[in-house]
SERO-4910 file (N, C-alpha, C, O; in steps of 0.05 Angstrom, whole numbers):
BEGIN
 pado doro    nc1    nc2    nc3   cac1   cac2   cac3    cc1    cc2    cc3    oc1    oc2    oc3
  Met    A    423    -91   -107    410    -66   -114    398    -55    -88    384    -69    -73
  Thr    A    403    -29    -83    391    -16    -60    367      0    -69    368     14    -89
  Leu    A    345     -3    -55    320     11    -62    315     34    -43    323     33    -20
  Glu    A    301     54    -54    294     77    -38    264     82    -40    253     81    -62
  Leu    A    251     87    -18    222     92    -17    218    122    -10    228    131     10
  Arg    A    203    136    -27    198    164    -23    169    170    -26    156    160    -44
  Ile    A    159    187     -8    131    196    -10    130    218    -31    148    234    -33
  Val    A    108    218    -46    104    237    -67     88    260    -56     67    256    -45
  Asp    A     98    285    -60     83    308    -51     57    309    -67     57    303    -91
  Gln    A     36    316    -54      9    316    -67      9    333    -92     -5    327   -111
  Ser    A     25    355    -93     26    372   -117     40    359   -140     38    369   -163
  Gln    A     54    337   -136     69    323   -157     56    297   -166     67    283   -183
  Ile    A     34    290   -154     22    264   -161     15    263   -191     21    243   -204
  Glu    A      3    283   -201     -5    283   -229     19    279   -248     17    264   -267
  Asp    A     41    291   -241     65    288   -258     76    259   -257     89    250   -276
  Met    A     71    246   -235     81    218   -231     63    197   -243     71    174   -246
  Leu    A     38    204   -250     19    184   -259     29    166   -282     25    142   -280
  Pro    A     41    178   -303     50    160   -325     69    138   -315     71    117   -327
  Phe    A     84    144   -295    104    125   -285     93    105   -265    102     82   -265
  Val    A     74    114   -248     64     96   -227     39     80   -235     33     60   -222
  Met    A     25     89   -256      0     75   -263      4     45   -267    -13     30   -257
  Pro    A     24     35   -281     26      6   -283     28     -8   -256     17    -30   -254
  Tyr    A     41      4   -237     43     -9   -211     16     -8   -196      8    -27   -183
  Ile    A      3     15   -197    -23     17   -183    -43     -2   -196    -58    -15   -182
  Glu    A    -43     -3   -223    -62    -21   -237    -56    -50   -230    -75    -66   -226
  Arg    A    -31    -57   -227    -24    -85   -220    -33    -91   -192    -44   -113   -187
  Ala    A    -29    -73   -173    -38    -77   -146    -68    -79   -144    -79    -96   -130
  Val    A    -82    -62   -158   -111    -63   -158   -122    -88   -171   -143    -99   -162
  Ala    A   -108    -98   -191   -117   -123   -204   -118   -147   -185   -133   -166   -189
  Tyr    A   -102   -146   -164   -102   -167   -144   -124   -165   -123   -126   -182   -106
  Asp    A   -140   -144   -125   -163   -141   -106   -184   -161   -114   -201   -156   -131
  Ser    A   -183   -183   -100   -201   -206   -108   -230   -201   -103   -247   -215   -115
  Val    A   -237   -182    -86   -265   -176    -81   -276   -153    -98   -300   -148    -97
  Gly    A   -259   -140   -113   -267   -119   -131   -277    -94   -117   -294    -79   -129
  Thr    A   -268    -88    -93   -278    -65    -79   -261    -40    -85   -269    -17    -78
  Val    A   -238    -43    -98   -220    -21   -103   -216    -19   -133   -214    -39   -148
  Thr    A   -216      6   -143   -210     11   -171   -186     30   -173   -179     43   -153
  Thr    A   -174     30   -196   -151     49   -200   -161     77   -195   -147     93   -182
  Ser    A   -184     84   -205   -194    112   -202   -199    118   -173   -195    141   -165
  Ser    A   -209     99   -157   -214    104   -129   -188    109   -114   -187    125    -96
  Val    A   -168     93   -121   -142     97   -108   -130    124   -114   -121    139    -96
  Leu    A   -131    132   -140   -121    158   -148   -137    181   -135   -126    201   -127
  His    A   -163    177   -134   -181    198   -122   -173    203    -93   -171    226    -85
  Asp    A   -168    181    -79   -160    184    -51   -132    197    -48   -128    213    -29
  Cys    A   -114    192    -67    -88    205    -66    -91    235    -72    -79    251    -58
  Phe    A   -106    242    -93   -110    270    -99   -124    285    -77   -119    309    -73
  Ala    A   -143    272    -63   -158    284    -42   -143    286    -16   -152    298      3
  Gly    A   -119    273    -15   -103    274     10   -111    253     30   -101    253     52
  Arg    A   -129    235     23   -137    213     41   -117    190     41   -115    175     60
  Ser    A   -102    188     19    -81    167     17    -56    181      8    -56    203     -4
  Ser    A    -33    167     13     -7    178      5      5    159    -16      4    134    -13
  Leu    A     16    170    -37     30    155    -57     60    156    -52     71    177    -46
  Trp    A     72    132    -53    100    129    -49    112    117    -75     98    101    -88
  Ile    A    136    124    -81    150    112   -105    175     99    -95    188    106    -75
  Ile    A    182     78   -110    206     62   -103    226     64   -126    219     58   -149
  Tyr    A    250     73   -119    272     76   -138    294     56   -133    297     47   -110
  Asp    A    308     48   -154    332     32   -150    356     52   -149    352     76   -150
  Arg    A    380     41   -146    403     58   -142    409     75   -166    424     95   -164
  Leu    A    399     68   -190    403     84   -214    380    104   -218    378    117   -239
  Lys    A    364    107   -197    341    125   -197    319    118   -217    305    135   -227
  Arg    A    317     92   -224    296     82   -241    272     75   -223    276     63   -201
  Leu    A    248     82   -231    224     75   -216    219     45   -219    218     35   -241
  Val    A    217     31   -196    213      2   -197    188     -7   -181    183    -31   -179
  Gly    A    173     12   -170    150      4   -155    135     28   -144    144     51   -145
  Ala    A    111     22   -132     95     42   -120     80     30    -96     74      6    -96
  Val    A     75     47    -76     60     39    -52     39     61    -47     45     85    -51
  Val    A     16     53    -37     -4     72    -28    -11     66      1    -16     43      8
  Thr    A    -10     86     17    -16     83     46    -38    103     54    -44    122     40
  Arg    A    -50     97     77    -70    116     88    -71    111    118    -64     89    128
  Leu    A    -81    131    132    -84    128    161   -112    118    166   -132    128    155
  Val    A   -115     98    184   -141     87    191   -144     86    221   -126     76    235
  Ala    A   -166     97    231   -172     96    260   -182     68    266   -202     59    254
  Ile    A   -169     55    285   -178     28    293   -195     29    318   -209     10    324
  Asn    A   -194     52    332   -212     58    355   -207     87    361   -190    100    348
  Pro    A   -222     99    379   -220    128    384   -192    137    392   -185    161    388
  Glu    A   -176    120    403   -149    128    413   -126    119    395   -104    128    398
  Glu    A   -131    101    376   -109     90    361   -115     91    331   -138     89    322
  Arg    A    -93     94    316    -95     92    287    -71     76    277    -51     74    291
  Val    A    -74     65    253    -53     50    240    -47     62    213    -64     75    201
  Leu    A    -23     56    203    -16     62    176    -23     38    160    -12     16    163
  Glu    A    -42     41    142    -51     18    125    -37     19     98    -37     40     84
  Ile    A    -25     -2     90    -13     -5     64    -35    -17     47    -42    -40     49
  Ser    A    -46     -1     29    -69    -10     13    -61    -21    -14    -74    -38    -25
  Gln    A    -39    -11    -25    -29    -21    -51      2    -23    -49     15     -6    -37
  Phe    A     13    -44    -60     42    -48    -60     48    -65    -85     40    -88    -87
  Ala    A     64    -53   -103     72    -68   -127    101    -59   -134    108    -36   -133
  Ile    A    117    -79   -140    146    -74   -144    158    -94   -163    149   -117   -164
  Asp    A    178    -85   -178    193   -103   -196    221   -106   -183    240    -95   -193
  Ala    A    223   -122   -163    248   -127   -149    245   -152   -132    222   -158   -123
  Pro    A    266   -166   -127    265   -190   -110    258   -183    -81    264   -161    -72
  Arg    A    246   -201    -67    237   -197    -40    260   -187    -22    256   -168     -7
  Glu    A    283   -198    -24    305   -190     -6    312   -161    -10    325   -149      8
  Glu    A    306   -150    -32    312   -121    -37    291   -102    -27    297    -80    -18
  Trp    A    265   -111    -27    244    -93    -18    236    -96     11    223    -79     23
  Val    A    244   -118     24    237   -121     52    247    -98     70    232    -89     87
  Pro    A    271    -87     65    279    -64     82    261    -39     79    262    -21     96
  Leu    A    245    -37     58    228    -14     55    207    -13     77    197      9     83
  Phe    A    201    -36     89    181    -35    111    192    -20    135    176    -10    151
  Asp    A    218    -19    138    230     -3    159    224     27    155    219     42    174
  Val    A    224     36    130    218     64    123    189     69    131    183     90    142
  Leu    A    171     51    123    143     54    130    139     54    160    122     68    170
  Asp    A    154     38    174    152     37    203    160     64    215    147     74    234
  Glu    A    182     75    205    191    102    215    169    123    210    164    140    227
  Trp    A    157    121    186    135    140    179    112    137    198    101    156    208
  Ala    A    104    112    204     82    107    222     88    117    250     70    128    263
  Gln    A    113    115    259    121    125    285    118    156    285    109    167    305
  Arg    A    127    169    263    126    198    262     97    208    263     91    229    273
  Leu    A     79    191    252     50    199    252     36    189    277     11    191    279
  Asp    A     51    178    296     40    169    322     20    146    318     -1    145    332
  Cys    A     26    128    300      9    105    295     16     82    314     38     80    324
  Ala    A     -4     66    320     -1     43    338     12     20    323     23      2    335
  Gly    A     10     20    296     21     -2    281     17      2    251      9     24    242
  Ile    A     24    -18    236     21    -18    207      4    -42    201      7    -64    212
  Glu    A    -14    -39    182    -31    -61    174    -31    -61    143    -29    -41    130
  Met    A    -34    -85    133    -35    -89    104    -58   -107     97    -62   -128    109
  Ile    A    -74    -98     78    -96   -114     68    -90   -121     40    -85   -104     23
  Gly    A    -88   -147     34    -81   -155      8    -87   -184      2   -102   -197     17
  Arg    A    -76   -194    -19    -82   -221    -27    -69   -241     -8    -51   -234      8
  Arg    A    -77   -266    -10    -67   -286      9    -37   -291      7    -25   -300     27
  Gly    A    -25   -286    -15      4   -290    -18     20   -274      2     42   -282      9
  Trp    A      9   -252     12     24   -236     32     27   -252     58     44   -245     74
  Arg    A     10   -271     63     11   -287     88     38   -302     90     46   -310    112
  Lys    A     51   -307     67     77   -321     67    100   -302     74    120   -311     86
  Val    A     97   -277     68    118   -257     71    117   -241     96    137   -237    110
  Leu    A     93   -231    102     91   -212    124     97   -222    152    108   -206    168
  Pro    A     92   -247    159    100   -255    186    130   -252    191    138   -247    214
  Asp    A    147   -256    171    176   -252    174    183   -223    180    205   -217    189
  Leu    A    164   -204    175    168   -176    179    154   -166    204    152   -142    209
  Gly    A    145   -185    221    132   -178    246    102   -175    245     89   -168    265
  Phe    A     90   -180    222     61   -178    220     48   -204    230     60   -226    228
  Lys    A     24   -202    240      8   -225    247    -20   -222    237    -30   -199    235
  Glu    A    -32   -244    230    -60   -243    220    -78   -237    244    -78   -251    264
  Val    A    -95   -216    241   -112   -208    263   -141   -213    258   -157   -213    277
  Gln    A   -149   -217    233   -176   -223    227   -179   -234    199   -160   -232    183
  Thr    A   -201   -246    194   -207   -257    167   -233   -243    158   -252   -240    173
  Ile    A   -233   -235    133   -257   -223    121   -269   -242    101   -255   -252     83
  Met    A   -294   -247    105   -308   -264     86   -332   -248     76   -343   -232     91
  Arg    A   -338   -251     51   -359   -235     38   -378   -253     23   -370   -273     10
  Arg    A   -403   -246     23   -423   -260      8   -438   -239     -8   -445   -218      2
  Lys    A   -443   -245    -33   -459   -228    -50   -488   -229    -42   -498   -250    -33
  Val    A   -502   -207    -45   -531   -207    -41   -544   -215    -66   -538   -205    -88
  Phe    A   -562   -234    -64   -577   -245    -87   -604   -233    -88   -621   -238    -71
  Tyr    A   -609   -217   -108   -634   -203   -112   -654   -220   -128   -645   -236   -145
  Gly    A   -679   -217   -123   -700   -231   -138   -704   -260   -131   -715   -275   -147
  Gln    A   -695   -268   -108   -698   -296   -101   -717   -298    -77   -722   -321    -68
***
């Protein structure tokens, strides 16, 4: 199966919601720290701060969704951040989609691509040229102690 990744025009996001919601909800459910909600992801897409992408199979069936945004990593550089990624297809079929995202990042003059996600991505992303650059640890604030 050949997959195709397409960015959704901001004017068509609302029309795509019934189709992409299960994928966005699934990706958000993996946010182990609870900092992202489905509504916050959609708000950023509608506001133009994030881009919604859809993944089709060769029969033009929707099989996944991706959300990206541009992030400044210093005053001179920015990266394309993949903030949500959910798909119903085997790994060997969706790996080539990262080439499309790489081309998009180049067109936007990005220094690289970064992905923030669950630990399972650590098994897959190094094969695609990603390296772990930092670890985020979080502690809750305990009030009344």
